[in-house]
ZATOR-415916 format. One record per residue (C-alpha): x, y, z. Coordinates in steps of 0.5 Angstrom, whole numbers, padded with zeros to 4 digits, always signed. Example, Ala and Ser with C-alpha at 12.3 -4.5 7.8 and 13.67 -1.06 7.14 Angstrom:
! ZATOR-415916
+0025-0009+0016 +0027-0002+0014 
***
This chain:
! ZATOR-415916
+0241+0250+0241 +0240+0248+0234 +0247+0247+0233 +0247+0242+0239 +0241+0239+0236 +0244+0238+0229 +0251+0235+0233 +0247+0230+0237 +0243+0228+0231 +0249+0227+0227 +0252+0223+0233 +0246+0218+0233 +0247+0217+0226 +0254+0216+0226 +0253+0211+0232 +0247+0207+0228 +0252+0207+0222 +0258+0204+0226 +0253+0198+0229 +0250+0197+0222 +0243+0199+0224 +0243+0203+0218 +0246+0199+0213 +0243+0194+0209 +0243+0187+0213 +0240+0181+0214 +0233+0179+0211 +0228+0181+0217 +0222+0176+0217 +0216+0176+0222 +0215+0170+0226 +0210+0166+0223 +0206+0165+0230 +0205+0173+0229 +0202+0173+0223 +0194+0172+0221 +0195+0171+0214 +0200+0171+0208 +0198+0173+0201 +0202+0172+0195 +0200+0176+0188 +0203+0174+0181 +0201+0176+0174 +0194+0177+0177 +0193+0171+0181 +0193+0170+0188 +0194+0165+0194 +0192+0167+0201 +0194+0162+0207 +0191+0163+0213 +0193+0156+0216 +0199+0156+0221 +0202+0151+0217 +0202+0154+0210 +0205+0161+0213 +0210+0158+0217 +0212+0154+0211 +0213+0160+0207 +0217+0164+0212 +0221+0158+0212 +0222+0157+0205 +0224+0165+0205 +0229+0164+0210 +0232+0158+0207 +0232+0161+0200 +0237+0167+0201 +0243+0166+0198 +0246+0172+0200 +0245+0180+0201 +0247+0183+0195 +0249+0190+0199 +0245+0194+0194 +0240+0198+0198 +0232+0198+0197 +0230+0206+0196 +0223+0205+0194 +0216+0202+0196 +0215+0198+0190 +0221+0196+0186 +0220+0198+0178 +0220+0191+0175 +0214+0191+0171 +0210+0185+0170 +0214+0180+0173 +0214+0183+0180 +0211+0178+0185 +0208+0181+0191 +0209+0177+0198 +0205+0181+0204 +0205+0178+0211 +0199+0181+0215 +0200+0181+0223 +0195+0178+0228 +0195+0185+0231 +0194+0190+0225 +0199+0192+0220 +0203+0189+0215 +0209+0187+0211 +0211+0187+0204 +0217+0183+0200 +0217+0183+0192 +0220+0178+0188 +0223+0179+0181 +0228+0176+0176 +0234+0180+0174 +0239+0178+0169 +0237+0170+0170 +0237+0171+0177 +0232+0171+0183 +0232+0177+0187 +0228+0179+0194 +0227+0186+0195 +0225+0188+0202 +0223+0195+0202 +0228+0200+0205 +0232+0194+0208 +0236+0190+0202 +0236+0186+0196 +0237+0179+0197 +0239+0174+0191 +0235+0167+0192 +0236+0160+0190 +0231+0156+0186 +0227+0153+0191 +0223+0159+0193 +0220+0159+0186 +0219+0152+0186 +0215+0153+0192 +0211+0159+0190 +0209+0155+0183 +0206+0149+0187 +0202+0154+0191 +0200+0159+0185 +0199+0153+0180 +0203+0157+0175 +0208+0155+0170 +0214+0160+0169 +0211+0163+0163 +0205+0165+0168 +0209+0169+0172 +0213+0172+0166 +0219+0169+0168 +0224+0165+0164 +0226+0160+0169 +0226+0159+0177 +0230+0154+0177 
***
């Protein structure tokens, strides 16, 4: 019986891998209308939005800012990137939350979705966040967002 269960699990894993369900894929963002609030924390400063327009603006900016999927796997709950890490948390209307992390590495801006993937972002996301957090690049402990 154990052999048949193992064989069944291996077949399921193979099928999921073949269809791309286990590979790092597209950035998965919630629908703005499903969210109660969004919170951004950077360098000890917070920006929280419960307004539907501000939440939709953040979700849309995230979608539009993706340059490409790096193909690198995200294998931890929180990336080890030190003080320059920006946390973006979405809280759902019906409970639960989803978290993304933004950081700079090698002069480029990356968004990491735990266990989903790592995506290179363009500067428009950094500018959008700076406007909300009222911070300059030094306040986020980064060299330059643009």
